[in-house]
N, C-alpha and C positions, 0 to 999 in steps of 0.2 A: 597473489593472482586474485585478480576477482573472480567468487562464486556465482554463481547468476541460476537463479531460477527463474522460472513464467510462475507465474500462478496468475488465476485470477479471482478478479476483488466483483462489488455492484456500486456504481457510483451513486451515492449521500444524495446524489441533483438529481437525473432520471432512472434513476435504478439502473440501468445496463445495463449484465454483467463484461467485463473491458478484462483482457490478459494482460498484463504485466511484466518485465522483467524484473528484482528485488537483489540486489547483492549483498548475499544473507552473512558475508562477514560483518554490514552495518546494523549488526545487535543494540539495539538503543537509540538507535538513530531513528529520525523523523526528517521527511521533505515532504516537495510541492512538486506532487505534478499533472498536470492539465486531464479532464478526462478528456478521452479521445473521441465518445461521439459528440459530448454537448458543451466540454472547452471551457469548464468553469474548474476552479484550483481542488484539487482530493487533498486534505492533506494524510501521510502514509507516514504508522508507527511501528516501530519492527521490533519485536520483541521476538522471545523466548512461552512456551510452554510448559505448565508443568510439568510436561516432559522430557524436555528441552528440543522438543523440535520449532521451527521458527515460526511462526509468530507474526501478522499483518493484520491489522486493522487498518480504516479507513474512513474519514471523521469529515467533515462541509468546515469550511473554513471560518463559521461561528462556534464550533462545537471544540470545549477545551481537552 
Protein backbone atom coordinates (compact mmCIF):
# COMPACT_ATOMS: atom_id res chain seq x y z
CA UNK A 1 0.00 0.00 0.00
CA UNK A 2 1.39 3.40 -0.97
CA UNK A 3 1.76 5.94 1.79
CA UNK A 4 1.37 9.33 0.16
CA UNK A 5 2.18 12.51 1.98
CA UNK A 6 1.45 16.02 0.73
CA UNK A 7 4.40 18.37 1.13
CA UNK A 8 5.17 21.92 0.13
CA UNK A 9 8.38 22.73 -1.72
CA UNK A 10 9.74 25.78 -3.51
CA UNK A 11 10.56 25.52 -7.20
CA UNK A 12 14.31 26.04 -7.76
CA UNK A 13 13.52 28.00 -10.94
CA UNK A 14 10.57 30.31 -10.23
CA UNK A 15 10.64 30.12 -6.39
CA UNK A 16 6.89 29.49 -6.23
CA UNK A 17 5.60 27.31 -3.41
CA UNK A 18 3.97 24.16 -4.78
CA UNK A 19 2.21 21.22 -3.14
CA UNK A 20 3.24 17.74 -4.25
CA UNK A 21 2.36 14.19 -3.23
CA UNK A 22 5.33 12.07 -2.18
CA UNK A 23 5.32 8.31 -1.66
CA UNK A 24 7.11 7.97 1.69
CA UNK A 25 7.94 4.34 0.90
CA UNK A 26 10.34 5.51 -1.82
CA UNK A 27 13.14 6.57 0.53
CA UNK A 28 16.44 6.71 -1.32
CA UNK A 29 14.73 7.38 -4.65
CA UNK A 30 15.13 10.30 -7.02
CA UNK A 31 12.63 11.36 -9.67
CA UNK A 32 11.74 14.32 -11.87
CA UNK A 33 8.43 16.16 -11.84
CA UNK A 34 7.56 19.37 -13.68
CA UNK A 35 6.80 22.52 -11.70
CA UNK A 36 3.06 23.21 -11.61
CA UNK A 37 3.75 26.93 -12.22
CA UNK A 38 6.65 27.30 -14.67
CA UNK A 39 6.67 23.72 -16.07
CA UNK A 40 10.43 23.26 -15.68
CA UNK A 41 11.77 19.87 -14.52
CA UNK A 42 12.47 19.61 -10.78
CA UNK A 43 14.58 16.77 -9.40
CA UNK A 44 13.13 15.38 -6.16
CA UNK A 45 15.26 13.34 -3.74
CA UNK A 46 13.55 11.41 -0.95
CA UNK A 47 15.61 10.56 2.11
CA UNK A 48 15.38 10.50 5.89
CA UNK A 49 16.74 13.16 8.20
CA UNK A 50 18.73 12.57 11.38
CA UNK A 51 15.50 11.92 13.35
CA UNK A 52 14.29 9.33 10.85
CA UNK A 53 11.61 11.59 9.36
CA UNK A 54 11.07 11.74 5.61
CA UNK A 55 13.00 14.60 4.02
CA UNK A 56 12.50 15.80 0.45
CA UNK A 57 15.00 18.01 -1.33
CA UNK A 58 14.48 19.64 -4.72
CA UNK A 59 17.06 20.73 -7.27
CA UNK A 60 17.12 22.12 -10.78
CA UNK A 61 18.14 19.78 -13.59
CA UNK A 62 21.75 21.06 -13.64
CA UNK A 63 22.50 20.48 -9.94
CA UNK A 64 24.02 17.20 -8.86
